[in-house]
N, C-alpha and C positions, 0 to 999 in steps of 0.2 A: 476326443482322444486321437492322437497322431499315431499312425503305424509306420514301421520302417523295417527293412531287412538288412541289417548290418552284416558285413563280411565276418566269417569266423575269426576270432581273435584268441590269442594265448595269454593267459594271466598267470601270475605266480601261484604255485601250489600252496596248500594250506600249511604244510611243514615249513616251506621257505618263509611264508608269512610269519609263522610263530618264531622262527629264528631271528628274523629281522626285528620283530616287535620286542623281543627280549633284549636285543642289542640296543634298541632305542631307549629302553628303560634303564639299562645299566649305564648308558652314557648321559643320562639326564635330559634327553631330548623330548620327553613327553610333556604335554601341556593340555589343559582341559578347558577350552573355550573361555579363557579369560579369568577363571577362578585360580587364585594363586596357589602354588604348591603348599605354602605354609598353612593356608586355610584348609586345603584338602586333607592335610595330615591330621587336622582336628576333627574332621567331619565323619566320624564313624557312623553317625546317625543315618546316612543315606543308604546304608545296607540294612536298615531296620534295627539299628543298635539302640539299646536302651540301658546300657551299662552291663555290669557283670550278670551272667545268667542266673536268674533267681529260681533254680529248679531244685527241688528237694528229693526227687526220686519217689515220692509218695503217690504219683499218678497225676493225671490231668485235672485241672481245676474245673468246677462246674460253672458253665456259662452257656447262654443261648442266644446272645446278641453280640454284635460287634459294630463299632462305628464305621460307617461307609461301606458295609457289605449288604447286598440286596437280598440274597436268598436266606431262607430260614436256616438256623444253625442248631438243630436239636442236640442236646447234651449227649445222647447215645452215639452220635456220629462225630462230633467236633469238640475240640478244645479251642477256645478263643484266646488269641495271644495278641492283644492290642488291636491293630487294624487288620490282623490276619486270623485265619481259622485253620487249625491243623486237623486233619482226618485222624480219628481214632483207628489205628490199624486193625484192631479186633473187629471193627464194623465192616471190614472188607471180606471177611469169611463168607463164602457162599454167594458172593456177588457176581462171580464170573470174571473173565479176564479183564474187561474194561471197567474202570471205576465209574459208577453211575454219576451223572452230572451233579445230582443233588448232594453227593458225598465227596466230591472233588475238593481238595484243599484250596484255600484262597490266600494269595500273597499280594497285598496291596501296599504301595508306598504312601498313598494318600487315601482316596476313596474311589469306589466304583462309579464311573460316569454312566449315566443312562442316556444312550445315544440313539437317534432315529436313523435307521439304515437308509431310509429314502433320502435323507439330507447328507449322508456321509460321502466323502470323496477321499481318495488317496493321491497325494502329490508326490511324484518322483522327480527329483531335481539334483543339480550339482554339476561340477565341471568334469565329472566322469562320464557324462552323456555327450553325444555328438551334437545334440541340439538343445533347445530350451527345456523347461519343465513340462511334464505331462500329467494330466489328471485322469484318474479312473474312478468311475462309480462302481457300486457293488454289481450292478447289472453288467458293466463292462468286464469285471473279473469273471463273472459266470459265463461269459462267452468264450473264455479260454477252455482248453481241455481240463476237465476236473480230475483231480488225483485224490485218492483216499489212502491214508497212511496211519497205521497203529503205532503209537509212540508214547512213552512216558514223558512227563514234565516234572522236574524235581528242583526245588530250591537248593542253591549251593550250600546253605546252612542246615540242611536236613541232617538231624543227628547231633546238632551243636551242643545240646545240653549234656551229651555223653562225655564230652571233653572234661566236664566238671564232675559229674556223678561217677564216671567209670575210671577216669584217669587222674582226677584230682587237680585239674588245670583250669586256670581262670581264662575265660574268653568273653567276648562282648557280642551281643546280638540277641535276636528273638530266640527264645528257649525251645526250639523245636526238639521233639523226640525223633520219631522216624516217619511221621505222617505228613510231611511236606512233599508228597509225591502222589501222582495219579497217572494212570494210563488211559488213553481214550482213542477212539477211532476218529481221526480228523479228516475233513474233506475241504478241499480248496484248490488253489492254483499254484503251480510252481513259481516261486519268486524269479527263477531264471527266465521263464517265459515273459513275465511282466517287465523285467529289466531289459530284455532284448527288444520287446515291443517299444519301450521308451527310448531306444537308441543308445544302448550301452556302447561306450567307446573303448578304444584300445588302451587308454591310459588309466582306466579305472582300477583301483586297488582295494577300496573299502566301501562298504554299504552300511548306512546307519539308519535303522528304523527308529521312529520316535512316537510315543504314545500320546493319546488325547486326554489322559487323566490330568488332574490339576498339577501345577508346578510344585516341586518338592522344596519346602522351606525348612531348614534345620532349626534345632532348638535355639541356636544363637542368632537366627534371623537371616542366614545366608540362603539366597534363592539359587538352587541348583538347576532350575528349569524342569522341563518334562523329562520323564524317564526315557533314556536313549542309550544305545550301546552298539558300537560298530561290529560288523562281521567282516572277515576277510572275503574277498570276492569268490575265492575258490569254494568256500563253504556255501555262500549265497547261491552259487550256481549248481550246487550238488543236490542236496535233499531238503532244502528249506521250502516251506509252504507259506502262503498267505491263506490261512484257514478261515472259513466262514461257517463251518458246521462242526459239531462235537457230538459224537455218538448218535448221528442221524438227525440231530436237531440244530436249528440255528444257534450259534454261540450264545450262551446265557450272558447277561451283563457282567457278572463277576469274573467271567473267563474270556472277555475280550470283545463282546458284541460291538459292532457287526463283523469286524475282521481283526485277527491277531496274527502275529508271526509265530510259526512253529519251527524251532531249530532242534531237530532230533539229536539226542545223546548229549547235548550241551547243557550247561547250567541254566536254570529257569529264567534268570534275568535276560538272557538272550532272546527268549520267546516273548517279545514285547506285545502287550495287550493293547487293544483299542488303537491300533496303528493308524496314524493320520498322515505321515509323510515319511519318505525314505530318501536320504541324501546319498548320492553316488559320487565318490570323491576320487580325484587323481592323486591325492596325498593321504597318508595315514591319518585316521580320525581318532579323537580322544573325547571322552566325557567323564564326569565323576564316577560313572559306573564301570569304567575299565581302567581307572587310574588308581585311586586309593581304596576303592571298594571293589570286591570280587577279585582280589589278588591275595597272595599269602605273605604275611609278615610274621617275623619271629626268628628265634635263634637257629632254627633248622632251614631257613630260607635266605636268599641273597640279601645283603644289607639294605638295598633299596627296594626290596620286595620282589616277588616273582613276576613273571609275565602275566598278563590278564588271564583269568581262568577260562577254560573252554569246555573240554569234555568232562562228564561226570565220572565218578569212581564206582567201585563195586560195593554193594551192600546187600544185607539180608534182614528181614523182619518177620517176626512171628505174628500170626493173626490171633493174638491172645492178649488179654489184658495184663498189664504189669501187676505182679503179685496175685495172679489168678489162683483160685482154689480148685484143686483137682482131687477126685476121690481115689483112694488106694484100692488095689485089687480090681481095678477097672481098666480095660483097654481104651485108651484115648487116641483118637486120630488127630494129631497135631499138624497144623498147616501154616504155611507162610509163603513169602515171595522174595525172590532175589533178582537183582538187576545190575547192569554195568553200562557205562557210557562208551567203553572202548570196544566191546564186542558182546555177543550173546553169551549168556550163562550156560555152561555145559555140565557143571557138577555142583551139587549142594550136599554138604555133610552136616549132620546134626549130632548134638551131644546132650545128654540129660544129666550129666555130672560135672558141669562147669568146664568141659573141655578136656577131661582126662581120657575119655574114650569117645570115638567117633564112629558113625555108621552112615552109609549113603541114604539120602532121602529119595523118594520117588518123585520124578519130575513129570508134570502134567501138561507142559507146553513145549513147543519146539523152540530151540535156541535161535534168537534173532537179535541183531543189533538194534538198539533203540527201544527194545521191549523188555518185559520181565518174564520170569517163569514162576508158575505156582508149583509148590511142592508139598509133600506130606510125609509123615512118619508116625508109626504106631508106638505107643509107650504104655506099659502096664506097671506103674510103681507099686512096690510091695510094702513099703514102710512109710509111715507118716513123717512129716518134717519139711524143712526148707530145701528146695532144689534150685539149681541154676541151669536153665536151658541155654544152648548156644547153637548158632547156625553159621556156616561159612561157605561162601560161594567161590567158584573159580570160573573165569570167563574164557572165551576161545583164544585169547592172547596168552593164556597161562597165568594170569594174575589171580591170586587167591587173597581173600581178606586177611590182613595181618592181625596180630594180637593187640597192637596199639597203633594209633595214628600219630604221625609227627605233629606236634603242636603248632598252631598258628593263632595269632591274637584275635582274629575275627571268627574263629570257629567254623571254617569252611571244610567241606569234603571229608567229613568223618567217615572212615571206611573200616574201622576195626570190628572184629567179631564182638557182637553185643551180648552181654551177660544178662539174660532175662530171668528174673526170679519168679518162682511159683511156690505154692504151698500145698502139700499133699496131706489130706486129713482122712 
C-alpha cells in the first residue's frame, strides 16, 4: 500500500453536482459503459423488475428459503421475494433501535458471494488519482482510525406495492411492502481517508464502487456487469464509510462481507455490498444503475427521466401485521418507526380512523439524520369492526408525508401516508 499526503483540494459541492448531472441527462450526454441507450430503456430488470407488481394486499407469502441467500429466513421474520428477503415489520417490535442482523432485509441482484476476508483486497484506481492504482487489504483498512455510525439502509423501491394497492397505479419491480429497510450500527473507515491515502487528485469528480457479486445478466441475455453506481466526490468525502462490522460483528455474507460501502441517507443501491474496487474519475461516470434504473420516469417527471436518485424520502410504518386483529375495550400500545433521508424526524402523528382525526405519537428516540425514530400511541377501541390506522411523519426540513405519491413507472420513493387495516373483535 502506498501512502501520500496530498495538498488540500476543493471539489464541487453535492448540490452543484446534482445540477450538473441533471443538465447532462436533459441534454442527452449520459452513456453507460457501452450499453446502448435503446437497450437500457428495455432493461427494467436490473432494478429487480419482474413485471407488474403481483401484490394482493392479503399479506406476505409464506416462505423460508430464497435462491442465493445464505442466512435462514424464518417465516415469522421474512417474506421472500425472488432473490430478496423482506423483513416483516411486525417482527421489529421490541427489538430495540438497531435491526438484529438475523432480521435485516436482503436485497440481491444475483446471489450472495461467500468471500474469504484473508484473500480480499480493495483496489482504488482511475484518472482521478495522482498516481497509479492502490490496493488495500482488510488489515490495511483496520489500521485507519475506526468510525462507528448508526444509519438505516433502505431500498429505493421500499413501499412499491402501495402504488398499486393504495393508489391503483401500475408499477414494475419487486413488490416490497415497507420492510426493505433496516438500521444498524456500522463500524469501518471513512472512505475519505482511504481516497486521500490513495492519492486523490484535484481533478476528481466521481467515485464508483463496484461489488464482487456475480455479473448481472438480464432476461434477454444482456450482461450489465457487476453492480456499480457512482457517487459525487462531495458525498464520498462527507459521511461515507467502508464498513466491515455490523452491530458489533463482522459483516454477515448477505450484508457485504468482508467490506461494504455505507452511504447514509441515500437509496440502498448506493451502499454497494462486497466492494472489490473503487474507480476515481476526472469525468462524470455512468452505469446501468444510475442511467435507466434508480431514476424517475412517468408523466410527473421530465420527459427523459429525472436525475439519478440520491437521498431517501420520509416514511412511517406500524410494527403490526397487516389486517391484525385487536380486542375491543382493551388499551393497546401501538408502535412504529418513522425515518427520512433529508433530516431527522421531529414529529409523528397517528390516526385510528383513516386520517379524519390525528393525535401526536410519543417519540422514543432523538431526531437524527440517517436514522429513524421509534414511536408509540395508546388506543382503546370501543366497537368491533374494520378500522384503518395511519401515521405521518415530519422531518426537520419541514417535509410531511403527503396523502399520495407522484407516480413513477418503476415504483420508487413511495412516501405517502400508508393506510394500515386492522380488525377489532
